[in-house]
C-alpha positions in Angstrom: 5.1 6.0 -14.2 8.2 7.7 -15.4 11.4 5.7 -14.7 14.9 7.1 -14.3 17.9 6.3 -16.4 19.4 4.0 -13.7 16.1 2.0 -13.5 15.9 1.6 -17.3 19.5 0.4 -17.4 18.9 -2.1 -14.6 15.7 -3.3 -16.3 17.7 -4.3 -19.4 19.4 -7.0 -17.3 16.1 -8.7 -16.5 14.2 -10.8 -19.0 10.5 -10.3 -18.1 9.4 -13.4 -19.9 11.6 -15.7 -17.7 10.9 -17.1 -14.3 14.3 -17.4 -12.6 15.3 -19.9 -10.0 16.3 -18.4 -6.6 20.1 -18.4 -7.2 19.8 -16.6 -10.6 17.2 -14.1 -9.2 19.5 -13.2 -6.2 22.5 -12.7 -8.6 20.3 -10.5 -10.8 18.9 -8.3 -8.1 22.4 -7.6 -6.8 23.4 -6.5 -10.3 20.3 -4.2 -10.6 21.0 -2.4 -7.3 22.5 0.9 -8.5 21.3 3.4 -6.0 23.8 5.4 -3.9 22.6 3.8 -0.7 22.6 0.1 0.3 19.2 -1.0 -1.1 17.0 -3.5 0.7 16.3 -6.8 -1.2 12.6 -7.5 -0.9 10.5 -10.6 -1.5 6.9 -10.1 -2.7 4.7 -13.2 -2.7 1.2 -13.2 -4.2 -0.9 -15.9 -2.5 -4.1 -17.7 -3.3 -5.4 -16.9 0.2 -8.4 -14.7 1.0 -7.5 -12.7 4.1 -11.2 -11.9 4.7 -11.5 -15.4 6.0 -10.1 -15.9 9.5 -8.9 -19.4 8.6 -6.9 -18.2 5.6 -4.8 -15.6 7.5 -1.0 -16.0 7.1 1.1 -14.4 9.7 4.2 -15.3 11.6 7.9 -14.4 12.1 11.3 -15.9 11.3 14.8 -15.0 12.3 16.9 -14.5 9.2 20.3 -16.4 9.5 22.2 -13.3 8.5 19.9 -10.6 9.8 18.3 -7.8 7.8 21.3 -5.5 7.6 19.2 -2.8 9.3 19.4 -1.6 12.9 15.9 -1.8 14.5 14.5 0.5 17.1 12.4 -1.4 19.6 9.7 0.0 21.9 8.6 -2.2 24.8 5.4 -1.8 26.8 6.1 -3.4 30.2 6.2 -2.7 33.9 8.2 -4.0 36.9 10.7 -6.8 36.3 9.8 -7.1 32.6 10.6 -3.4 32.1 14.0 -3.9 33.8 14.6 -7.0 31.6 13.7 -5.0 28.5 16.2 -2.2 29.4 18.9 -4.8 30.1 18.3 -6.6 26.8 18.8 -3.4 24.8 15.3 -2.1 24.1 15.5 1.5 22.7 12.4 2.7 24.6 10.6 1.1 27.6 7.4 2.5 29.2 3.7 2.1 30.0 0.7 4.3 30.1 2.8 7.5 30.0 3.8 6.7 26.4 0.1 6.9 25.2 -0.2 10.7 24.9 3.2 11.0 23.4 2.2 8.7 20.5 -1.5 9.8 20.3 -1.0 13.6 20.7 2.5 14.3 19.6 2.7 11.7 16.7 5.9 10.1 18.2 6.7 7.1 16.1 10.5 6.8 16.3 10.5 3.0 16.5 10.3 0.1 14.1 8.9 -2.7 16.3 6.6 -2.7 19.3 6.8 -5.5 22.0 4.4 -5.8 24.8 3.7 -8.0 27.8 0.2 -9.6 27.8 -0.9 -7.5 30.8 -0.1 -4.3 28.8 -2.2 -5.1 25.8 -5.2 -3.3 27.3 -3.1 -0.1 27.2 -1.5 -0.8 23.8 -5.0 -1.5 22.4 -5.8 2.2 22.8 -3.2 2.9 20.1 -4.7 0.4 17.6 -5.8 3.1 15.2 -2.3 4.5 15.0 -0.2 1.3 15.3 -2.4 -1.0 13.3 -2.3 0.6 9.9 1.5 0.9 10.2 1.9 -2.8 11.0 3.3 -2.0 14.4 0.6 -3.6 16.6 2.1 -6.3 18.8 0.8 -9.8 18.0 1.3 -13.2 19.8 1.8 -15.0 16.4 4.8 -12.7 15.6 6.2 -13.2 19.1 5.8 -9.6 20.0 3.2 -10.2 22.8 5.2 -12.1 25.4 6.4 -12.2 29.0 9.9 -13.1 27.8 10.7 -9.6 26.5 14.5 -10.3 26.6 14.2 -13.2 24.1 11.9 -11.1 21.9 14.4 -8.2 21.8 17.3 -10.6 21.2 15.5 -12.2 18.2 14.5 -8.9 16.7 18.0 -7.5 17.0 19.3 -10.7 15.5 17.2 -10.2 12.3 13.7 -11.4 13.1 11.2 -10.3 10.4 7.4 -10.6 10.4 5.5 -11.8 7.4 1.7 -11.3 6.9 -0.9 -10.9 4.2 -1.8 -7.4 3.1 -5.3 -6.5 1.9 -4.4 -7.8 -1.6 -3.3 -11.1 -0.1 0.4 -10.4 -0.9 3.3 -10.9 1.6 6.0 -8.2 1.4 9.1 -8.9 3.5 12.8 -7.9 3.5 15.4 -10.6 2.7 18.6 -8.5 3.4 20.7 -5.8 1.8 22.1 -5.6 -1.7 25.6 -5.5 0.0 25.0 -9.0 1.3 26.8 -11.9 -0.5 24.7 -14.1 -2.7 25.1 -16.9 -0.2 23.8 -14.7 2.7 20.8 -13.7 0.6 20.2 -17.3 -0.4 20.2 -18.5 3.2 17.8 -15.7 4.3 15.6 -16.4 1.3 15.4 -20.1 2.1 14.7 -19.5 5.8 11.9 -17.1 4.8 10.3 -19.3 2.2 10.4 -22.3 4.5 8.5 -20.3 7.2 5.9 -19.0 4.7 5.4 -22.5 3.2 4.9 -24.0 6.7 2.3 -21.3 7.4 0.0 -22.4 4.5 -3.6 -22.5 5.8 -5.0 -26.0 5.9 -8.4 -24.8 4.7 -6.9 -23.3 1.5 -8.1 -24.9 -1.8 -6.0 -24.3 -4.9 -2.6 -22.8 -5.3 -1.0 -21.3 -2.2 1.8 -19.3 -3.9 0.6 -17.8 -7.2 3.7 -15.7 -8.0 6.8 -14.4 -6.3 9.2 -11.6 -7.1 12.5 -10.4 -5.8 13.4 -6.8 -6.1 15.6 -4.1 -4.6 14.3 -0.8 -3.2 14.8 1.0 -6.5 15.3 -1.8 -8.9 13.1 -3.8 -11.3 11.3 -7.0 -10.2 12.8 -10.4 -11.0 10.1 -13.1 -11.3 10.8 -16.4 -9.5 10.0 -19.9 -10.7 7.2 -20.7 -8.3 7.1 -24.4 -9.0 10.8 -24.7 -7.8 10.4 -22.6 -4.6 7.0 -24.0 -3.6 7.6 -27.5 -4.8 
C-alpha cells in the first residue's frame, strides 16, 4: 500500500520494535495525528478466542468516562409509552413497522446505533441481513434491547461504546478523539480495557489478549505492552 507523506513522517515517531506502555502509546498517537480533521483514536485487540465457539464470544458495552467525541444518531424501534420515552430522551428517530420498507427498499441508514424494545425484535429481525453486517443489530448484551429506552439513549449519548469480536477474533473500538487530553484518553482506555478483561470467556485456554495496538484514523499503529495492560 502506498503511504502519503504525512503518514511516513508520523511513522518515523514510532519504533516498531518497541511495545509501549499505555501512557507512552497515548502520547505518541496524539503526536502522529496530522490529518486536517479531528482523528479518532482506536484500540485494536487481537484475542486468543475462537468466535466460532459460542462459549468464546466476547461482546459487551461500556460508557467511556469522557465520551467518544462523536455525536451519535440513535434509531429506536418502540411503540406506545416507550416510543414517547425515546422521543423525550432525545432519540433521533423513533418508529416501528413503518420504518422497515424505508430501510429495506430505500437504503436509509442515517443512524449510528439501533435500540429496540424486546417486543419489537420480531420486526427488527426482518432487517437482520442489512443491520447485521453493519454491526447495527440491537443486542441485549450491548444494552440495546431493553424496555428502559431512556437509559439506553442516555448512556449512548454519554459515550457508550460496544466491543465485540470480528471474524478474525479482533476487537476494534474507539477510545476518543486526537483532540482529547492524554488524561482523558487514558481514562477512556482504562475503562475500556477493564471491561474487555472482565469479559474474558471462562472456557478460554491460553492467552486471552495476544496483542494490542493504538492508532489514529490516518496514523501508524503503536504496539502496546500486553503484559502490562492485561496483567
